[in-house]
Structures are given as C-alpha cells and as structure tokens.
KOLKEPA-368011 format. One line per 10 residues: number of its first residue (from 1); their letters; for each residue x, y, z of N, C-alpha, C. Coordinates in steps of 0.05 Angstrom, whole numbers, always signed. Atoms other than C-alpha are relative to their C-alpha. Example, Ala and Ser with C-alpha at 12.3 -4.5 7.8 and 13.67 -1.06 7.14 Angstrom:
1) as) +18/-24/+0/+246/-90/+156/+18/+24/+0 | -16/-24/-1/+273/-21/+143/-15/+22/+14
END
This chain:
1) miivhhynli) -15/-20/-15/-176/-1375/+726/+9/+21/-23 | -14/-13/+23/-142/-1351/+654/-20/+21/-1 | +23/-18/+11/-213/-1322/+632/-2/+24/+24 | +3/-21/-31/-217/-1284/+709/+21/+16/-9 | -18/-13/+2/-155/-1259/+696/-1/+19/-26 | +5/-18/+31/-159/-1225/+622/-26/+16/+9 | +25/-18/-3/-228/-1201/+649/+9/+25/+17 | -13/-24/-15/-192/-1163/+704/+16/+17/-9 | -25/-21/+17/-136/-1135/+659/-23/+18/-18 | +19/-13/+16/-198/-1113/+615/-7/+22/+17
11) lknifkskll) +13/-19/-17/-232/-1077/+669/+21/+20/+10 | -24/-16/-13/-166/-1048/+699/+6/+21/-29 | -13/-21/+21/-150/-1013/+627/-25/+15/-9 | +21/-19/+5/-218/-991/+621/-5/+23/+17 | -2/-18/-24/-212/-960/+686/+21/+23/-5 | -23/-22/+9/-147/-925/+666/-9/+17/-19 | +9/-21/+26/-175/-898/+602/-20/+16/+10 | +17/-18/-8/-235/-870/+637/+11/+20/+15 | -19/-12/-14/-190/-843/+686/+8/+25/-13 | -18/-18/+19/-142/-812/+639/-25/+26/-10
21) lfllstnfll) +17/-19/+6/-203/-780/+603/-15/+20/+19 | +19/-16/-15/-236/-754/+664/+20/+22/+6 | -24/-16/-7/-171/-720/+684/+8/+19/-24 | -1/-14/+21/-160/-691/+615/-23/+26/+1 | +22/-20/+4/-229/-660/+614/-3/+15/+21 | +2/-11/-24/-225/-639/+685/+21/+28/-5 | -24/-16/+6/-156/-600/+664/-10/+24/-20 | +12/-18/+22/-190/-569/+603/-18/+13/+10 | +14/-13/-8/-245/-545/+640/+10/+21/+21 | -17/-23/-26/-201/-513/+698/+12/+17/-20
31) naqeqneqyk) -17/-21/+16/-157/-480/+638/-24/+18/-5 | +16/-16/+18/-217/-457/+602/-15/+21/+19 | +15/-22/-19/-246/-424/+667/+20/+21/+8 | -21/-15/-12/-180/-396/+682/+15/+23/-23 | -13/-14/+23/-163/-368/+614/-15/+28/-6 | +17/-25/+3/-174/-297/+599/-10/+0/-25 | +6/-4/+25/-213/-269/+542/+13/+2/-22 | -18/-3/+21/-162/-239/+509/+28/+4/+13 | -33/-1/-13/-78/-240/+521/+3/+27/+0 | -8/-39/-7/-52/-173/+543/+27/-3/+8
41) eaftesypir) -30/-6/-8/+21/-149/+556/+7/+26/-1 | -12/-28/-2/+49/-83/+573/+18/+4/-28 | -21/-8/+25/+81/-43/+513/+29/-8/+7 | -29/+0/+0/+148/-46/+544/+9/-30/+3 | -11/+29/+6/+155/-127/+539/+8/+3/-21 | -6/-1/+30/+164/-112/+469/+22/+15/-8 | -22/-20/+8/+214/-57/+467/+25/-7/-1 | -20/+19/+10/+270/-106/+469/+4/-4/-32 | +6/+5/+28/+245/-122/+399/+7/+19/-19 | -1/-21/+14/+236/-57/+374/+27/+14/-2
51) keqhleiqsy) -22/-10/-8/+304/-34/+399/+21/-18/-17 | -16/+16/+17/+334/-97/+362/-4/+7/-27 | +5/-12/+20/+303/-72/+304/+16/+20/-13 | -16/-22/+11/+333/-7/+300/+25/-7/-2 | -28/+8/+0/+402/-36/+317/+11/-14/-26 | -13/+18/+24/+403/-86/+263/+3/+25/-27 | +0/-16/+21/+384/-30/+214/+27/+20/+0 | -26/-22/-6/+441/+21/+243/+21/-25/-12 | -26/+22/+6/+493/-45/+237/-1/-7/-31 | +3/+5/+28/+468/-56/+168/+13/+26/-19
61) lqnllsnkie) -3/-22/+17/+477/+19/+147/+24/+5/+4 | -31/-3/-10/+543/+30/+186/+17/-13/-24 | -19/+20/+10/+572/-29/+148/-3/+14/-29 | +0/-11/+37/+551/-1/+73/+11/+28/+3 | -12/-27/+7/+570/+72/+89/+27/+2/+6 | -28/+4/-8/+635/+47/+121/+8/+1/-29 | -17/+6/+29/+652/+22/+48/-9/+19/-22 | +3/-21/+18/+616/+80/+15/+28/+26/+7 | -20/-20/-10/+665/+127/+53/+33/-10/-12 | -23/+14/+18/+727/+85/+23/-1/-3/-26
71) yslnkfepdl) +1/-7/+24/+702/+87/-42/+0/+27/-12 | -3/-23/+7/+689/+158/-41/+34/+13/+2 | -27/-13/-4/+763/+170/-15/+14/-14/-26 | -23/+15/+18/+793/+125/-72/-15/-1/-28 | +17/+6/+25/+743/+140/-130/+19/+17/-21 | -13/-14/+19/+786/+195/-160/+27/-12/-6 | -29/+7/+9/+842/+157/-199/+9/+11/-31 | -15/-4/+18/+875/+199/-248/+19/-16/-12 | -14/+16/+12/+924/+169/-298/+33/+14/+9 | -25/-14/-9/+992/+183/-267/+24/-11/-13
81) snienyensl) -24/+8/+16/+1035/+153/-320/+20/+22/-5 | -19/-23/+7/+1059/+221/-344/-21/+23/+1 | +17/-22/-8/+1035/+292/-337/-25/+6/-29 | +14/+3/+17/+1004/+290/-407/-23/-15/+2 | +15/+18/-5/+964/+233/-395/-17/+4/+21 | +18/-15/-22/+941/+261/-328/-16/+17/-5 | +21/-22/+2/+913/+320/-349/-24/-10/-22 | +17/+10/+17/+876/+285/-409/-24/-17/+17 | +18/+20/-18/+847/+233/-353/-20/+16/+23 | +14/-17/-18/+819/+293/-314/-30/+9/-8
91) tpfriqlgey) +27/-11/+12/+757/+312/-360/-23/-14/+10 | +23/+16/-18/+707/+258/-333/-6/+6/+28 | +6/-14/-31/+722/+284/-262/-9/+28/+2 | +9/-23/-2/+711/+348/-277/-28/+6/-14 | +26/-2/+7/+646/+337/-311/-22/-12/+26 | +16/+11/-24/+621/+294/-249/-2/+24/+24 | +2/-13/-25/+643/+349/-202/-18/+27/-8 | +17/-19/+6/+605/+398/-243/-28/-3/+4 | +24/+7/+5/+543/+360/-249/-8/-8/+34 | +4/+5/-32/+551/+348/-165/-12/+26/+8
101) fgypppkstr) +12/-28/-7/+536/+424/-160/-19/+8/-16 | +18/-9/+17/+495/+434/-217/+10/+20/-16 | -11/-17/+19/+540/+471/-259/+2/-12/-27 | +14/-26/-6/+526/+501/-300/-28/-4/-2 | +31/-1/-6/+458/+520/-286/-15/+5/-21 | +18/+3/+27/+398/+524/-334/+2/+32/-6 | +3/-33/+11/+395/+586/-382/+29/+11/+10 | -19/-19/+3/+467/+599/-375/+8/+10/-28 | -6/-12/+23/+497/+639/-430/+36/+4/+1 | -16/-7/+4/+558/+663/-457/+3/+30/+14
111) gkisrfekvg) -1/-29/-13/+588/+725/-415/-5/+24/-21 | +1/-28/+17/+570/+795/-442/-1/+16/+21 | +5/-15/-21/+591/+850/-404/-23/+28/-6 | +34/-10/-1/+529/+894/-389/+11/+30/+2 | -2/-28/-10/+561/+954/-354/+29/+0/+7 | -27/-2/-5/+637/+978/-344/+9/+31/+4 | +0/-34/-8/+638/+1043/-303/+25/+4/+17 | -19/-5/-9/+697/+1075/-277/-9/+16/+29 | +7/-12/-22/+686/+1092/-201/+21/+16/+14 | -20/-12/-13/+751/+1118/-181/+30/-2/-3
121) edkysniyrv) -26/+10/+5/+828/+1117/-182/+14/+10/+26 | -24/-9/-19/+891/+1127/-135/+21/-4/-11 | -27/+6/+17/+965/+1126/-148/+2/-18/-17 | -4/+25/+14/+964/+1059/-171/-13/-11/-22 | +20/+13/+19/+901/+1043/-210/-20/+15/-3 | +21/-5/+6/+844/+1058/-241/-24/-16/+11 | +16/+26/-9/+780/+1021/-213/-29/+1/-14 | +26/+4/+14/+719/+1000/-244/-17/-22/+15 | +23/+21/-7/+648/+966/-227/-2/-10/-28 | +10/+21/+22/+629/+916/-273/-17/-18/+1
131) wievieqvht) +27/+14/+5/+567/+875/-292/+8/-18/-22 | -6/+29/+22/+574/+807/-335/-21/-13/+1 | +22/+14/-4/+515/+777/-353/+10/-29/-12 | -15/+30/-1/+530/+701/-348/-22/-20/-1 | +22/+18/+3/+461/+673/-344/-24/+23/-9 | +19/-16/+12/+395/+701/-380/-13/+22/+20 | +6/-20/-21/+382/+764/-334/+14/+1/+23 | -16/-1/-26/+431/+749/-283/+33/+5/+1 | -27/-8/-3/+499/+785/-271/+15/-7/+21 | -24/-1/-25/+566/+778/-239/+8/+31/+1
141) yglyllpknh) -7/-23/-11/+583/+837/-204/+28/+0/+10 | -24/-2/-17/+653/+857/-189/+17/+26/-4 | -18/-29/+2/+712/+903/-181/+20/-6/-22 | -18/+8/+13/+762/+909/-236/+21/+23/+5 | -20/-20/-1/+833/+944/-222/+24/-6/-15 | -19/+3/+24/+878/+962/-273/+21/+25/+11 | -21/-18/-6/+946/+990/-258/+0/+16/-21 | -7/-22/+19/+967/+1056/-285/+29/-6/-7 | -25/-1/+16/+1022/+1059/-334/+11/-27/-4 | -7/+33/-5/+1018/+984/-342/+13/-4/-26
151) aeklplivai) -8/+3/+23/+1056/+947/-394/-23/-15/-20 | +14/+14/+22/+1021/+916/-459/-17/-21/+6 | +10/+17/-5/+1004/+855/-430/+4/-7/+37 | -3/+3/-28/+984/+841/-350/-8/-26/+9 | +16/+23/-15/+975/+782/-311/-25/+6/+20 | +21/+3/-18/+909/+773/-278/-6/-11/+24 | +13/+17/-21/+889/+752/-208/-28/+9/+6 | +25/-2/-8/+824/+734/-194/-4/-3/+28 | +0/-3/-27/+813/+754/-121/-32/-1/+12 | +22/+6/-8/+750/+723/-87/-4/+3/+28
161) hggggnpeai) +3/-5/-35/+724/+751/-15/-13/-31/+6 | +12/+25/-17/+701/+700/+38/-33/+4/+3 | +33/-4/-10/+630/+693/+77/-5/+19/+9 | +10/-21/-8/+593/+751/+88/+16/+20/-10 | -18/-26/+13/+643/+793/+47/-6/+15/-21 | +7/-9/+28/+645/+832/-18/+27/+11/-13 | -25/-8/+20/+692/+858/-74/+18/+16/+15 | -16/-21/-14/+704/+922/-39/+15/-2/+27 | -13/+1/-24/+732/+891/+24/+21/-12/-10 | -23/+17/+15/+781/+843/-16/+20/+23/-12
171) cgldtrinyh) -19/-30/+17/+802/+909/-59/+9/+12/+17 | -12/-21/-19/+812/+950/-1/-12/+31/-1 | +14/-28/+8/+765/+1003/-16/-12/+9/+27 | +1/-2/-26/+744/+999/+55/+13/-18/+21 | -17/+15/-15/+780/+969/+116/-14/-29/+7 | -1/+28/-14/+774/+895/+130/+23/-15/+6 | -32/+0/-8/+834/+879/+168/+10/-34/-14 | -15/+27/+8/+839/+798/+150/+7/+4/-30 | -16/-6/+32/+847/+816/+71/+28/+8/+0 | -27/-18/-2/+905/+862/+90/+1/+17/-23
181) nfgfeavkrg) -6/-14/+27/+891/+902/+30/+0/-15/-25 | -15/+15/+27/+897/+851/-21/-4/+8/-24 | +4/-5/+24/+870/+881/-83/+20/+24/-3 | -18/-24/-6/+910/+945/-69/+30/-6/-5 | -24/+13/+0/+972/+908/-57/+8/-15/-26 | -7/+14/+26/+969/+867/-122/+6/+24/-21 | -6/-16/+24/+960/+924/-169/+27/+23/+6 | -31/-11/-8/+1020/+958/-131/+21/-14/-17 | -25/+26/+9/+1060/+893/-153/-5/+6/-31 | +2/+6/+28/+1035/+902/-228/-21/-24/-9
191) yavwapgltm) +24/+20/+10/+974/+859/-231/-23/+13/-2 | +26/-11/+6/+910/+871/-260/-17/-18/+20 | +19/+11/-23/+851/+848/-208/-27/-3/-9 | +34/+1/+0/+783/+819/-218/-8/-14/+28 | +10/+5/-26/+743/+812/-157/-31/-1/-2 | +32/+4/-2/+674/+781/-166/-12/-6/+19 | +20/+1/-20/+619/+784/-118/-14/-31/+6 | +20/+26/-2/+585/+723/-87/-22/+17/+16 | +25/-5/-9/+511/+724/-64/+7/-4/+32 | +1/-5/-34/+525/+748/+11/-5/+24/+7
201) lsgyskdpki) -1/-22/-19/+505/+801/+55/+22/+3/+20 | -29/-2/-15/+566/+831/+94/-12/+14/+29 | +8/-11/-29/+548/+843/+172/+12/+16/+5 | -16/-26/-8/+607/+886/+183/-11/+26/-15 | +6/-28/+11/+581/+937/+136/-35/+3/+4 | +24/-3/-7/+513/+923/+170/-26/+4/-22 | +18/+8/+19/+472/+898/+108/-28/-2/+8 | +30/+12/-15/+397/+896/+123/-5/-24/-16 | +10/+20/+15/+363/+832/+106/-13/+5/-21 | +16/-4/+23/+326/+825/+43/-20/-16/+6
211) pgvsreilde) +24/+16/-4/+254/+803/+56/-6/-26/-23 | +8/+18/+22/+240/+733/+28/+21/-14/-19 | -19/+10/+19/+308/+723/+1/+24/+1/+22 | -21/+13/-9/+368/+689/+29/+11/-11/-18 | -14/+20/+12/+428/+648/+9/-12/-25/-3 | +13/+23/-8/+395/+594/+41/-20/-9/-15 | +26/+5/+20/+328/+603/+3/+6/-5/-25 | -8/+14/+28/+361/+610/-62/+11/-28/-5 | -12/+29/+2/+402/+549/-50/-26/-23/-1 | +25/+20/+6/+337/+512/-38/-15/+0/-25
221) qlsligssii) +12/-8/+23/+302/+541/-94/+9/-15/-25 | -15/+16/+17/+356/+520/-139/+7/-30/-5 | +0/+27/+1/+360/+453/-119/-27/-14/-16 | +28/+7/+14/+286/+447/-149/+3/-6/-27 | -6/+2/+29/+316/+460/-219/+28/-19/-4 | -23/+14/+2/+377/+417/-210/+23/+8/+3 | -30/-15/-7/+433/+467/-187/+1/+5/+34 | -6/-4/-25/+450/+498/-129/+15/+35/+5 | -10/-29/-2/+476/+567/-99/+31/-5/-8 | -32/+2/+13/+554/+539/-111/+0/-2/-26
231) glelhkiies) +1/+4/+31/+537/+516/-177/+0/+22/-18 | +2/-27/+16/+512/+582/-201/+20/+16/+4 | -12/-22/-4/+561/+622/-165/+31/-9/-16 | -23/+9/+17/+618/+573/-200/+1/+13/-24 | +7/-15/+24/+589/+598/-262/+7/+22/-3 | -7/-27/-2/+589/+668/-244/+26/+7/+2 | -33/-10/+0/+662/+668/-227/+16/-8/-26 | -14/+6/+28/+688/+624/-291/-10/+16/-23 | +14/-11/+20/+643/+654/-340/+8/+25/+1 | -9/-27/+2/+657/+728/-320/+28/-4/-1
241) tltliqarpe) -17/-4/+4/+725/+712/-316/+14/+1/-25 | -2/+4/+30/+734/+685/-385/-10/+20/-21 | +4/-24/+3/+693/+744/-407/+14/+21/-5 | -25/-23/-14/+742/+794/-375/+25/-1/-25 | -24/+6/+17/+801/+758/-410/-4/+5/-26 | +5/-7/+32/+769/+763/-482/-4/+27/+0 | +10/-25/+10/+744/+830/-478/+27/+19/+9 | -20/-21/-9/+803/+866/-445/+30/-6/-13 | -24/+4/+19/+863/+873/-491/+24/-3/+22 | -31/-3/-16/+917/+884/-429/-1/-27/+11
251) idankigmtg) -1/+24/-15/+903/+818/-397/+13/-25/-11 | -12/+23/+10/+953/+763/-413/-15/-27/+5 | +17/+23/-4/+910/+702/-422/+18/-27/+10 | -18/+16/-8/+970/+660/-407/+10/+2/+30 | -9/-7/-34/+978/+691/-336/-17/+6/+13 | +27/-6/-15/+913/+683/-299/+2/-19/+26 | -2/+13/-25/+923/+668/-226/-30/+8/+18 | +22/-2/-13/+867/+658/-173/+2/-5/+24 | -3/+8/-20/+859/+664/-103/-22/+11/+23 | +24/-10/-14/+808/+676/-46/+4/-11/+32
261) lswggfytmy) +0/+5/-30/+802/+674/+34/-27/-12/+11 | +16/+12/-12/+755/+627/+71/-18/-11/-21 | +16/+15/+24/+693/+613/+26/+14/+9/-25 | -11/-7/+28/+739/+647/-29/+19/-21/-7 | -16/+22/+6/+785/+596/-19/-11/-22/-8 | +16/+22/+11/+734/+541/-29/-5/+3/-27 | +7/-5/+21/+713/+575/-91/+31/+3/-22 | -25/-3/+16/+784/+584/-112/+6/-32/-12 | +2/+32/+5/+793/+507/-106/-10/-6/-23 | +17/+10/+24/+736/+487/-142/-5/+15/-28
271) saalapfvkv) +2/-10/+24/+735/+541/-196/+23/-12/-9 | -20/+8/+14/+806/+523/-211/+4/-27/-8 | +0/+33/+11/+794/+450/-214/-15/-3/-29 | +16/-1/+19/+738/+465/-264/+12/+9/-22 | -3/-24/+20/+771/+521/-304/+31/-5/-7 | -37/+2/+7/+847/+499/-338/+10/+25/-9 | -15/-24/+10/+851/+568/-361/+11/+13/+24 | -13/-9/-23/+869/+585/-288/+26/-15/+5 | -27/+13/-7/+948/+576/-283/+10/-7/+23 | -7/+0/-34/+960/+587/-208/-22/+5/+12
281) avpsgylrds) +21/-5/-23/+914/+575/-151/+12/+3/+26 | -11/-4/-27/+928/+601/-80/-25/-1/+16 | +24/-1/-19/+861/+580/-36/+13/+3/+27 | -13/-4/-31/+876/+609/+39/-27/+2/+14 | +21/+2/-24/+834/+597/+104/-20/-17/-7 | +24/+23/+2/+796/+531/+76/+10/-20/-5 | -13/+25/+2/+820/+463/+80/-8/-21/+20 | +15/+18/-19/+780/+404/+111/+12/-29/-6 | -6/+30/+2/+801/+336/+125/-26/-17/-10 | +24/+8/+11/+757/+296/+76/-13/-30/+12
291) rkdlesmlev) +11/+25/-16/+756/+228/+115/-19/+10/+31 | +13/-6/-25/+737/+267/+178/-32/+11/-9 | +24/-1/+11/+677/+296/+136/-24/-18/-7 | +17/+21/+4/+653/+240/+111/-14/-16/+19 | +12/+15/-28/+651/+199/+175/-13/+18/+20 | +18/-17/-19/+618/+258/+213/-32/-5/-7 | +34/+5/+14/+553/+239/+165/-8/-22/+12 | +12/+25/-11/+546/+175/+200/-4/+7/+29 | +10/-7/-24/+545/+209/+269/-29/+10/+5 | +26/-5/-11/+484/+220/+311/+0/+37/-4
301) dskssiysfk) +1/-26/-1/+459/+294/+308/+19/+15/-29 | -16/-10/+13/+503/+303/+246/-14/+22/-22 | +12/-16/+13/+488/+362/+205/+1/-2/-33 | -6/+2/+30/+477/+367/+125/+28/+12/-4 | -22/-9/+11/+538/+382/+90/+6/+1/-29 | -4/-1/+35/+561/+399/+17/+15/-18/-10 | -20/+25/+6/+608/+339/+23/-23/-23/+1 | +14/+26/+1/+578/+271/+1/+17/-21/-14 | -14/+18/+14/+598/+207/-29/-1/+8/-28 | +2/-9/+22/+574/+234/-91/+17/+22/-12
311) gfghfqvigm) -20/-31/+8/+620/+301/-89/+30/-11/+1 | -29/+2/-3/+697/+306/-82/+6/+14/+23 | -15/-13/-24/+740/+323/-22/+19/+20/-16 | -18/-28/+7/+789/+379/-22/+25/-8/-13 | -24/+11/+13/+849/+336/-40/-2/-10/-26 | +2/+3/+27/+817/+312/-97/-5/+17/-20 | +6/-25/+17/+792/+376/-123/+29/+18/-5 | -32/-13/+0/+869/+400/-114/+12/-20/-25 | -9/+19/+22/+881/+333/-154/-9/+6/-31 | +9/-8/+25/+843/+367/-210/+14/+29/-11
321) icprpcmvqm) -15/-22/+7/+882/+431/-206/+28/-12/-13 | -33/+19/+4/+950/+388/-209/+1/-11/-30 | -26/-10/-10/+996/+392/-246/+7/+32/+1 | -9/-33/-4/+986/+470/-242/+10/+7/+32 | -4/+3/-25/+1016/+500/-188/-9/+15/+20 | +24/-13/-15/+978/+511/-125/+12/+1/+30 | -10/+0/-32/+993/+534/-52/-25/+4/+16 | +20/-3/-19/+948/+526/+3/+12/+14/+27 | -13/-10/-27/+954/+572/+63/-23/+0/+21 | +13/+4/-19/+927/+567/+126/+14/+11/+29
331) gkndklfdle) -13/-19/-25/+935/+613/+197/+6/-24/+20 | -8/+18/-21/+965/+572/+253/-22/+5/+21 | +24/-2/-21/+914/+602/+300/-26/+9/-16 | +24/-1/+13/+856/+596/+250/-20/-13/+22 | +20/+12/-21/+794/+584/+300/-21/-10/-21 | +18/+11/+14/+752/+563/+243/+5/-28/-18 | -12/+25/+13/+793/+505/+213/+20/-11/+16 | -16/+16/-14/+828/+451/+242/+27/-8/-10 | -24/+4/+15/+903/+452/+225/+11/-28/-8 | -4/+26/-1/+914/+384/+242/-19/-14/-19
341) gakkevdral) +17/+8/+16/+857/+361/+197/+10/+7/-25 | -13/-13/+18/+888/+406/+146/+21/-11/-15 | -27/+6/+0/+955/+378/+150/-4/-30/-18 | +7/+29/+10/+920/+303/+131/-4/+5/-29 | +9/-6/+21/+886/+335/+71/+23/+9/-18 | -25/-9/+14/+953/+367/+50/+16/-29/-11 | -16/+22/+13/+988/+298/+49/-18/-14/-17 | +13/+11/+24/+936/+270/+6/+0/+9/-25 | -9/-11/+22/+939/+322/-40/+21/+1/-13 | -30/+2/+8/+1015/+326/-47/-1/-26/-14
351) sfyknlgipe) -11/+29/+18/+1014/+250/-73/-4/+5/-28 | +4/-4/+26/+986/+271/-137/+25/+13/-13 | -20/-15/+13/+1044/+323/-151/+25/-20/+6 | -22/+24/-6/+1093/+271/-119/+4/-27/-20 | -2/+19/+28/+1072/+218/-173/+8/+7/-14 | -5/-13/+26/+1079/+260/-227/+36/+15/+1 | -32/-12/-1/+1152/+282/-204/-5/+30/+7 | -4/-26/-10/+1135/+356/-186/-12/+11/+20 | +11/-13/-26/+1130/+365/-115/+0/+26/+10 | +1/-28/-16/+1150/+432/-108/-19/+15/-13
361) kfvfdvhpgg) +21/-19/+8/+1090/+456/-151/-26/+4/+19 | +26/+0/-20/+1046/+441/-88/+11/+9/+27 | -15/-8/-20/+1064/+482/-29/-26/+3/+22 | +19/+0/-25/+1026/+486/+43/+17/+23/+15 | -14/-26/-15/+1045/+552/+75/-16/+7/+30 | +13/-3/-24/+1025/+557/+149/+15/+30/+14 | -4/-29/-20/+1027/+633/+180/-2/-3/+25 | +9/+2/-28/+1029/+648/+249/-31/+14/+8 | +24/-10/-9/+964/+685/+245/-22/-11/+2 | +22/+15/-6/+892/+669/+243/-17/-6/-25
371) heyendaifk) +16/+3/+19/+833/+670/+195/+7/+18/-17 | -8/-25/+17/+868/+717/+146/+17/-6/-25 | -24/+9/+17/+912/+725/+88/+31/+8/+11 | -22/-5/+1/+985/+731/+88/+15/+6/-19 | +1/-13/+23/+999/+773/+32/+30/-12/-13 | -21/+5/+18/+1072/+760/+21/+14/-23/-11 | +1/+29/+9/+1073/+687/+13/-11/+0/-29 | +18/+6/+22/+1017/+693/-34/+15/+13/-29 | -17/-15/+28/+1055/+744/-83/+24/-19/-3 | -27/+15/+8/+1118/+706/-75/-6/-24/-18
381) ffeeyl) +19/+26/+18/+1078/+643/-108/-10/+11/-26 | +13/-13/+33/+1046/+687/-163/+25/+6/-12 | -31/-5/+9/+1119/+711/-173/+11/-20/-20 | -17/+26/+9/+1147/+644/-184/-12/-12/-26 | +13/+20/+25/+1096/+613/-234/-21/+19/-13 | +21/-21/+18/+1052/+671/-260/+14/+13/-16
END
C-alpha cells in the first residue's frame, strides 16, 4: 500500500508539472500571437516628460539668476571708513565699469583739436563749432559757447543732449522746448558751455536716414571689436572735454560741471563716474530702478538691455560720483520713466552720501513738468557747488 501511494504521488506531481508547462507554453504562444511587431504610442503621451524637462531647467536658472541679482546689487562695496579711503577704493570699480562698455575703444588717442570755427555771436556769447580727434580719424563734434566780457577764468558746464537730439538743440540755436534754451541760459549766467554731440539723427529736424548706417548697426559692429556705441561715446565725451580744458586758458579746470537730459542724463552719470575731473554732476530725466531692471531680464519676452549682472546700476554709478555733489532731476509727469522706481534708486544712491556724513551733497529734485529740464534748480545747484 505504501508503494502504491508513493507511485500515485509521483504521477500526480508529474501531471501537475506537465499541466503547468502546458499552460505556460500556451500563454506564451497566445502572447506571441497578440504582441505587435513594434511598440507604438502617440507623441502626446510623452509631452509631460518634455514639459517637466523644461520646467526643471527653468527652476534651476531662476534660482541661480535670483542669486545673481542679489550679487549684482551688492557687488559695489567701496570703503566707507572715510572720504579719502572711499575715493581711493573707487578705482577698481571704475575699471570694471569701463570694461563693461568697452571703454576706451580701440585706437583711442589723446584728444587733438582739428577745427575751431566761429559760427555766430549774440548779445551774451561767441559760438564756435569744434571738432576734436579722440580716436584715429574719429572726431567729437560739439558747440562751444564762450561768454562775452568773461572773467579770466570761467567755470565750464558740459551739456549733453538727449536721444535723437543734437548740440544745437540743447544750446538753443533752434527751438526744442524740453531743453528750455539751456546753453543760452548758462552763458547768460557766466558759464562756458561745451555741448558734445552723440551719434544720433534728429527726427524733429527731419534728418534723413543714412543708408547702411545706424546707431544700432554701429553698436553691433563695435561689439565685434570688444566695444560698444556707449563705450565709444563715453570716450568721445570725456576725452574731448579734457582736451578743451587743457587747450582753452579761460576754463577753470577746478570748476567743471556736467549735465544732460534723457540719454544725456545717462551719459552724465556714467561719464562723471569714470572722470573724477567732473566736479559736479546733474543728470536729468533718466533714472531707473536697478532691481526692477535686473528682475525684468528673467521675464518671458524680456528684451535685451544695457544692464546686466556684469554692469552697474544707476545707484552704483552715482556711488562712483560720490563724494562729489550730484543732483538727480526728474519730472513728476515724465511719461518715459517711472518716478516711484526712481525714488527707490535715489534711496540706494543716497546711502553712500549718508554713510560718509555728506547727505546734503546728493539731491533729488522733482519738478512738476514732464520729460524736460527745470533750469532754475539746476543752476542753483551749480552755483552752490561749482
């Protein structure tokens, strides 16, 4: 009986094994018959993966760039222990600022007056057109207004026109209302005026376009040689002014002021930051919130900007003008610049003057007008400090 029982168990196990093998082989055959030759799926099935990949990189960049914004806003750290140490500590920052714009551009030279031509006179001044070579075969053109019956030494105001403007507009040779005849008013008050021209065509004078040449094209080409239109024009302004100071005995080199409206305000800030010989600076109609500018670079559809993590914001540039007197002027109804953003930038700039104990040397003047000069406040500031 024991033998028969074991035999039955063996048969039963053999049967189970064969049955299992049969079932597995049958299932395999059925699967083989049902399996497609090639696996397929719609492209839409993998879209969530592609989306995830994009968002991962976006998050990665947002974190890094947010840190970059904070670094950029805090990288200008001059020595605030006293005024002398502060001034000495500005040199490396000025070098970085110049390098950012490619200043000075290749083949820059010491300035040389090529032409100095009297073009007119009025009750208060003699008016000259001046060409000063500042780069090989490249000249700064400008107007020089010299008061009649002037003292032996005169303070000089460098007056820089705005976008689409020209020296003739800011000096009042023709009417451009937002300058309020600034150059003429300056010579009436006893200032010599140097008004260098920027590389711009004037729409209000109906300047025809120059085929194949524009400010934008020139800027792109300058970038190929490590410079920019801003770097070139900073050199044109600074070197031509130095040349005029050295060449004209009537100019008091210790009394050099600079002002400009709109783009001229921008060039006033950055030229004065780079050129310590400018004793007083009054940029008008140009001040932006540095934090907002940097944050806007992270936005979708953001446009390229002259501001970046490697550059310096307006408050930092004013910090390079400090401890020299500086007044920023804005119109309450200026439609081109955000006054509230400008106020934030003013607070940042003022901190440098406050930390040195000279807050009175930085003034924020808001007039009731628009994108224009308010002459009385500007001349009052120059009279106080120049």
